[in-house]
C-alpha positions as CSV (number, residue, x, y, z in Angstrom):
1,M,-84.0,-127.4,-12.4
2,L,-82.3,-124.2,-12.4
3,S,-78.7,-124.2,-11.3
4,L,-76.0,-121.3,-11.1
5,R,-73.3,-123.8,-12.0
6,H,-74.8,-123.4,-15.6
7,L,-75.8,-119.8,-16.1
8,D,-73.0,-117.3,-16.9
9,F,-73.1,-113.2,-17.2
10,T,-73.1,-113.8,-21.2
11,M,-76.2,-116.1,-21.0
12,L,-77.9,-112.8,-18.9
13,M,-76.6,-110.6,-21.3
14,A,-78.0,-112.5,-24.2
15,F,-81.5,-113.1,-22.5
16,D,-81.8,-109.0,-21.8
17,L,-81.0,-108.7,-26.0
18,L,-83.4,-111.3,-27.0
19,M,-85.9,-109.6,-25.0
20,R,-85.6,-105.7,-26.4
21,E,-84.9,-107.2,-30.0
22,L,-87.1,-110.1,-30.0
23,N,-85.1,-111.2,-32.4
24,V,-82.3,-114.0,-32.5
25,S,-80.3,-112.1,-35.6
26,R,-80.3,-108.8,-34.2
27,A,-79.5,-109.7,-30.7
28,A,-76.5,-111.9,-31.7
29,G,-75.4,-108.7,-33.7
30,K,-75.7,-106.7,-30.8
31,L,-73.8,-109.5,-28.8
32,Y,-71.5,-109.8,-31.4
33,V,-71.8,-113.7,-31.8
34,T,-72.8,-115.4,-34.9
35,Q,-76.9,-116.1,-35.2
36,S,-76.2,-119.8,-34.8
37,A,-74.5,-119.4,-31.5
38,M,-77.3,-116.9,-30.3
39,S,-79.8,-119.8,-31.1
40,Q,-77.8,-122.0,-29.0
41,I,-77.6,-119.9,-25.9
42,L,-81.5,-119.5,-26.4
43,Q,-81.6,-123.2,-26.1
44,R,-79.4,-123.2,-23.1
45,L,-81.4,-120.6,-21.6
46,R,-85.0,-122.5,-22.2
47,Q,-83.2,-125.4,-20.4
48,Q,-82.6,-123.7,-17.4
49,F,-85.8,-121.9,-16.8
50,D,-87.5,-124.8,-18.2
51,D,-89.6,-122.5,-20.7
52,P,-89.3,-121.8,-24.2
53,L,-89.0,-118.2,-22.9
54,L,-89.4,-116.8,-26.8
55,V,-92.3,-118.3,-29.1
56,K,-92.4,-117.8,-33.1
57,T,-95.8,-116.0,-34.3
58,P,-97.3,-114.8,-37.1
59,A,-96.4,-111.5,-35.9
60,G,-92.7,-112.6,-34.9
61,M,-91.1,-113.7,-31.8
62,Q,-93.1,-113.3,-28.4
63,P,-91.9,-113.7,-24.8
64,T,-94.0,-115.8,-22.4
65,E,-95.2,-115.0,-19.0
66,R,-91.6,-116.2,-17.6
67,A,-90.0,-114.2,-19.7
68,L,-91.6,-111.1,-19.1
69,A,-91.3,-112.1,-15.0
70,L,-87.3,-112.5,-15.9
71,V,-87.1,-109.1,-17.6
72,G,-86.8,-106.5,-14.4
73,P,-85.1,-109.4,-11.9
74,V,-82.2,-109.9,-14.9
75,R,-81.7,-106.2,-16.0
76,A,-81.1,-105.2,-12.4
77,I,-78.4,-107.9,-11.8
78,L,-77.0,-106.4,-15.2
79,Q,-77.0,-103.0,-13.7
80,D,-75.8,-104.1,-10.8
81,V,-72.7,-105.5,-12.5
82,E,-72.4,-102.7,-14.4
83,Q,-71.9,-100.6,-11.3
84,I,-69.4,-102.9,-9.8
85,L,-67.1,-102.6,-12.9
86,K,-67.4,-98.8,-13.1
87,S,-64.1,-96.9,-12.3
88,P,-64.4,-95.1,-8.8
89,A,-65.4,-91.3,-8.9
90,P,-62.2,-89.4,-9.3
91,F,-61.0,-87.9,-5.9
92,D,-61.9,-83.8,-5.8
93,P,-59.6,-83.2,-2.7
94,A,-60.9,-79.7,-3.0
95,M,-64.6,-81.0,-2.0
96,S,-63.5,-83.6,-0.1
97,H,-64.2,-84.1,3.8
98,E,-62.0,-87.2,4.4
99,R,-60.1,-87.6,7.4
100,F,-56.8,-89.1,7.6
101,I,-55.3,-90.7,10.6
102,L,-51.3,-90.6,10.6
103,A,-49.0,-92.6,13.0
104,G,-45.7,-90.7,13.6
105,S,-43.7,-89.6,16.2
106,D,-42.3,-86.4,17.4
107,Y,-40.0,-86.5,14.3
108,V,-42.9,-86.3,12.2
109,E,-44.8,-83.7,13.8
110,F,-41.6,-81.3,13.7
111,L,-40.4,-82.1,10.1
112,V,-43.2,-83.4,7.7
113,L,-46.3,-82.4,9.3
114,P,-45.9,-78.4,9.2
115,R,-45.5,-78.9,5.3
116,L,-48.3,-81.3,4.7
117,I,-50.6,-79.4,6.7
118,E,-49.7,-76.4,4.4
119,R,-50.1,-78.1,1.6
120,V,-53.6,-80.1,2.4
121,C,-54.7,-76.4,3.6
122,N,-54.4,-74.9,0.3
123,L,-55.3,-78.2,-1.9
124,A,-58.0,-79.4,0.5
125,P,-59.2,-77.2,3.0
126,Q,-62.3,-79.4,4.3
127,I,-59.7,-82.3,4.8
128,E,-58.7,-83.2,8.3
129,I,-55.3,-84.6,9.5
130,H,-55.0,-86.7,12.8
131,V,-52.0,-87.9,14.2
132,Q,-51.3,-90.6,16.8
133,R,-48.1,-92.4,18.4
134,P,-46.9,-95.3,16.5
135,D,-47.1,-98.7,18.0
136,T,-44.8,-101.0,16.7
137,D,-46.8,-103.8,18.3
138,S,-50.4,-103.1,16.7
139,L,-49.5,-101.5,13.7
140,E,-50.6,-104.3,11.0
141,A,-53.7,-104.7,13.0
142,R,-54.6,-100.9,13.1
143,L,-53.5,-100.5,9.6
144,Q,-55.7,-103.4,8.5
145,N,-58.9,-102.3,10.6
146,Q,-58.3,-98.7,9.1
147,E,-57.8,-97.0,12.3
148,I,-54.8,-95.3,10.9
149,D,-54.1,-95.0,7.1
150,L,-50.4,-94.5,6.9
151,V,-47.4,-95.0,9.4
152,L,-44.6,-92.9,8.9
153,G,-41.1,-93.5,10.4
154,F,-37.8,-95.0,10.8
155,Q,-37.8,-98.1,8.8
156,A,-35.3,-99.7,11.4
157,M,-37.6,-99.2,14.1
158,L,-41.0,-100.2,12.7
159,K,-40.6,-104.0,11.9
160,L,-43.0,-103.8,9.2
161,P,-44.4,-107.0,7.8
162,A,-43.5,-108.3,4.8
163,H,-46.8,-107.6,3.2
164,L,-47.5,-104.1,3.8
165,R,-46.7,-101.6,1.1
166,W,-44.1,-98.9,1.9
167,V,-41.8,-96.3,0.0
168,R,-38.8,-94.8,1.1
169,L,-39.3,-91.0,1.4
170,F,-35.7,-89.8,2.1
171,D,-32.9,-90.5,4.8
172,D,-31.0,-89.2,7.9
173,T,-28.3,-89.5,10.0
174,M,-27.0,-88.9,13.9
175,V,-25.5,-85.8,15.1
176,C,-24.8,-83.9,18.2
177,V,-25.4,-80.1,19.1
178,A,-24.5,-78.0,21.9
179,R,-24.5,-74.6,23.0
180,R,-23.2,-72.2,20.5
181,D,-20.7,-70.5,23.0
182,H,-19.7,-73.9,24.5
183,T,-15.9,-73.0,24.2
184,A,-14.9,-76.7,25.7
185,V,-17.0,-78.7,22.8
186,E,-14.9,-78.5,19.5
187,D,-17.2,-78.6,16.2
188,E,-15.7,-82.0,16.0
189,I,-15.2,-84.2,19.0
190,T,-14.1,-87.6,19.4
191,L,-16.3,-90.7,21.1
192,E,-14.2,-90.9,24.1
193,E,-15.0,-86.9,24.8
194,Y,-18.8,-87.3,23.3
195,L,-19.4,-90.3,26.4
196,Q,-17.6,-87.9,28.8
197,R,-20.0,-85.0,28.2
198,N,-23.0,-84.8,30.1
199,Q,-26.4,-85.6,27.6
200,L,-29.8,-84.7,27.3
201,L,-31.9,-87.4,25.9
202,I,-35.0,-87.4,24.2
203,S,-37.2,-90.4,24.8
204,S,-39.6,-90.5,22.1
205,C,-36.5,-89.8,19.6
206,D,-36.3,-93.2,17.7
207,L,-32.9,-92.7,16.5
208,N,-31.6,-91.0,19.7
209,A,-33.3,-93.3,22.1
210,Q,-33.0,-96.6,20.6
211,I,-30.8,-96.9,17.4
212,V,-27.8,-95.0,19.3
213,E,-28.1,-96.5,22.6
214,R,-28.3,-99.9,21.2
215,W,-25.3,-99.3,19.0
216,L,-23.6,-98.1,22.3
217,T,-24.5,-101.2,24.2
218,K,-23.1,-103.2,21.5
219,Q,-19.7,-102.0,21.6
220,G,-19.7,-102.1,25.4
221,L,-20.1,-98.2,25.8
222,E,-22.3,-95.8,28.3
223,R,-23.2,-92.4,28.0
224,R,-23.7,-90.0,30.8
225,I,-27.9,-89.0,30.8
226,P,-28.9,-86.8,33.6
227,V,-31.6,-85.4,31.7
228,V,-34.6,-87.1,30.0
229,V,-37.4,-85.2,28.3
230,P,-40.4,-86.6,26.5
231,N,-40.2,-84.9,23.5
232,F,-38.2,-82.3,20.7
233,L,-40.1,-79.1,22.5
234,S,-38.2,-78.0,25.2
235,A,-34.8,-80.4,24.6
236,P,-33.1,-77.3,22.5
237,F,-33.5,-74.3,24.7
238,I,-32.7,-76.9,27.4
239,V,-29.3,-77.5,25.4
240,A,-28.9,-73.5,24.6
241,T,-28.8,-72.5,28.3
242,T,-26.5,-75.7,29.2
243,D,-23.5,-77.6,28.9
244,L,-25.7,-80.8,27.7
245,L,-24.8,-82.5,24.6
246,L,-27.7,-83.8,22.5
247,S,-27.9,-86.7,19.9
248,L,-30.4,-85.4,17.2
249,P,-31.0,-86.6,13.4
250,R,-29.5,-83.9,11.4
251,R,-32.7,-82.7,9.4
252,I,-34.0,-81.9,13.1
253,A,-30.8,-80.7,14.3
254,E,-30.6,-78.2,11.4
255,A,-34.2,-76.7,12.3
256,C,-33.2,-76.3,16.0
257,I,-30.2,-74.6,15.3
258,K,-32.0,-72.0,13.6
259,L,-34.3,-71.4,16.2
260,S,-31.9,-71.6,19.3
261,P,-28.0,-70.6,19.7
262,L,-26.7,-74.1,19.3
263,K,-24.1,-75.4,17.1
264,L,-23.4,-78.5,15.0
265,V,-20.9,-80.7,16.3
266,K,-19.5,-83.9,14.2
267,V,-19.2,-87.5,16.2
268,P,-17.8,-90.6,14.8
269,F,-21.0,-93.1,15.8
270,G,-20.1,-95.0,12.5
271,L,-24.0,-95.4,12.0
272,P,-25.3,-95.5,8.7
273,A,-28.0,-93.4,7.1
274,Y,-31.3,-94.0,7.9
275,D,-34.5,-94.6,5.7
276,F,-37.4,-92.5,6.8
277,V,-40.6,-94.5,5.4
278,M,-44.4,-94.4,4.7
279,A,-45.9,-97.8,5.0
280,W,-49.8,-98.7,4.5
281,H,-52.3,-101.4,4.2
282,P,-52.7,-103.0,0.4
283,L,-56.1,-102.5,1.3
284,R,-56.2,-99.1,1.0
285,D,-53.4,-99.0,-2.5
286,K,-56.1,-98.2,-5.0
287,D,-58.2,-95.8,-2.9
288,P,-58.3,-92.4,-4.6
289,A,-58.3,-90.2,-1.6
290,H,-55.5,-92.7,-0.2
291,Q,-53.5,-92.7,-3.2
292,W,-53.9,-88.6,-3.0
293,L,-52.8,-88.3,0.1
294,R,-49.7,-90.5,-0.3
295,E,-48.7,-88.3,-3.3
296,Q,-49.0,-85.1,-1.1
297,I,-46.5,-86.9,1.4
298,L,-44.0,-87.8,-1.3
299,E,-44.0,-84.4,-2.7
300,V,-43.2,-82.9,0.9
301,S,-40.5,-85.2,1.3
302,R,-39.2,-84.5,-1.8
303,E,-39.2,-80.8,-0.8
304,I,-37.4,-82.1,2.5
305,D,-35.0,-84.1,0.4
306,R,-33.8,-80.9,-1.6
307,R,-32.4,-79.2,1.3
308,P,-28.8,-78.6,1.2
309,L,-26.6,-81.3,3.5
310,G,-26.0,-79.2,6.9
311,R,-22.3,-79.1,8.8
312,G,-21.5,-82.8,10.5
313,D,-22.8,-84.9,7.6
């Protein structure tokens, strides 16, 4: 009785060569085995299919009806396996219509996305980039289900499961900005002075809203926050026309100073630099399109990290 447990891929290859050559010696040479080994394989094939398969005649070896019926299905199996073993086609960004979905905060949109979109538009004009807000409670499931392709954020806030792939892109530190002509606030102030000043809070900023607040709470300290806004858009313009202070990641603060009449204020937070990372599911690790996108983000991050450090670092 035919059993898959006793039929392997080598036997199928041998059968195909035997049917093509109708000669044990020639088939053995093409399979790079001895004639004796090929004869043993033929014997095993005969046992498995309960049929002679090849019969000696005055005109040479001839296939049986059973063998002829098997030729097509066996070759189809071999072709399918060859397709499985083939390397994936190289990814062509210029021709791709791929849609990538990233999860990231306002920080990503402000700092990384403009450079990334510019780069992608030049290299792959038909590719789409969509950005969603990260939800740390569902990141793993959304990555595994391919609802999102990549997560960008601060490692301290993402709580990444150990089995996810990730790479560090750069780091950032906390600084403070104030109105440029705010004479009551020097370029460097004490923590006590910082806590005495009214401040604006950006609720979507992980470093400001969560890490700084968590650190102050551990110290038994509390800051005065009369104004809370949901994102970066209005924050620098509000600070530029008020006496409010604003705590920001340094790289965002440097950009804001170029856009608004603000100045950098050094505050001794005593906080370390925080790693900004890119994370993805191992299911996508070898995907050519996914690898290409990750490389673009890595290159953009290298450009960001090459920028000189600003005051207050």
